[in-house]
C-alpha positions as a printed NumPy array, in Angstrom:
array([[ -9.374, -20.303,   8.119],
       [-11.449, -17.206,   8.656],
       [-12.495, -15.845,   5.279],
       [-12.674, -17.093,   1.71 ],
       [-10.014, -14.553,   0.758],
       [ -7.532, -16.244,   3.1  ],
       [ -8.267, -19.666,   1.581],
       [ -7.921, -18.765,  -2.122],
       [ -4.795, -16.771,  -2.922],
       [ -5.206, -16.533,  -6.705],
       [ -6.283, -18.403,  -9.813],
       [ -3.453, -19.923, -11.827],
       [ -3.487, -19.299, -15.556],
       [ -0.816, -21.55 , -17.015],
       [ -0.68 , -23.663, -20.143],
       [ -1.761, -26.77 , -18.255],
       [ -4.5  , -24.917, -16.339],
       [ -5.892, -23.472, -19.568],
       [ -6.095, -26.977, -21.044],
       [ -7.97 , -28.184, -17.964],
       [-10.585, -25.439, -18.38 ],
       [-11.913, -27.328, -21.409],
       [-12.683, -30.2  , -19.002],
       [-14.496, -27.811, -16.61 ],
       [-11.574, -27.794, -14.136],
       [ -9.999, -24.671, -12.671],
       [ -6.638, -24.369, -10.898],
       [ -6.168, -22.176,  -7.812],
       [ -3.219, -21.414,  -5.575],
       [ -4.553, -21.803,  -2.032],
       [ -3.322, -21.448,   1.54 ],
       [ -1.15 , -24.404,   2.615],
       [ -3.332, -25.049,   5.683],
       [ -6.639, -25.048,   3.759],
       [ -8.446, -28.368,   3.39 ],
       [-10.723, -29.565,   0.573],
       [-13.955, -28.641,   2.354],
       [-12.791, -25.06 ,   2.959],
       [-11.623, -24.748,  -0.654],
       [-14.972, -26.02 ,  -1.961],
       [-16.961, -23.589,   0.219],
       [-14.715, -20.668,  -0.741],
       [-15.04 , -21.285,  -4.516],
       [-18.804, -21.786,  -4.286],
       [-19.274, -18.597,  -2.274],
       [-16.836, -16.454,  -4.246],
       [-17.857, -17.408,  -7.798],
       [-21.488, -18.574,  -7.193],
       [-20.935, -21.985,  -8.846],
       [-21.481, -25.613,  -7.776],
       [-18.312, -27.621,  -7.141],
       [-18.328, -31.377,  -7.728],
       [-14.755, -32.172,  -6.628],
       [-11.489, -30.789,  -5.294],
       [ -7.999, -32.271,  -5.716],
       [ -5.031, -30.736,  -3.911],
       [ -1.257, -30.906,  -4.34 ],
       [  1.463, -29.683,  -1.975],
       [  4.61 , -28.175,  -3.472],
       [  7.932, -27.735,  -1.712],
       [  9.706, -24.418,  -2.225],
       [ 12.886, -24.535,  -4.259],
       [ 16.327, -23.89 ,  -2.807],
       [ 17.862, -20.808,  -4.366],
       [ 21.54 , -19.941,  -4.102],
       [ 22.51 , -16.43 ,  -3.173],
       [ 25.617, -14.67 ,  -4.486],
       [ 27.758, -16.477,  -1.946],
       [ 27.57 , -20.155,  -1.08 ],
       [ 24.546, -19.536,   1.16 ],
       [ 21.194, -20.986,   0.203],
       [ 17.771, -19.508,   0.667],
       [ 14.42 , -21.225,   0.187],
       [ 11.218, -20.155,  -1.466],
       [  8.07 , -20.757,   0.536],
       [  6.047, -23.964,   0.229],
       [  2.666, -23.669,  -1.473],
       [ -0.471, -25.635,  -2.296],
       [ -2.447, -26.001,  -5.511],
       [ -6.091, -27.029,  -5.86 ],
       [ -7.805, -28.329,  -9.004],
       [-11.538, -27.631,  -8.665],
       [-14.015, -29.533, -10.847],
       [-17.366, -27.846, -11.476],
       [-20.748, -29.379, -12.272],
       [-21.876, -29.568, -15.925],
       [-22.979, -26.202, -17.283],
       [-21.127, -24.202, -14.62 ],
       [-18.185, -21.951, -15.474],
       [-16.058, -19.234, -13.911],
       [-15.776, -16.066, -16.038],
       [-12.137, -15.034, -16.383],
       [-12.632, -11.945, -18.49 ]])
């Protein structure tokens, strides 16, 4: 990975991710080839916070049927749940 903008694609704001924010955890959609160390460095540099842990999950893209009997596939993606130190937070406003 070259830059922090290639590692972190976007922050995910879903119902589950919003519930995790109360526990000082933030959910990001990241590049599938990014590892935990790169994700930690990117979040620390981008948001100026201290990260205490990173958990990642790989998701397989769904098969989607076209108008005929042909199938296409959405791309695979990766999600990272980043835990921050006590007192740290990422402003989302």
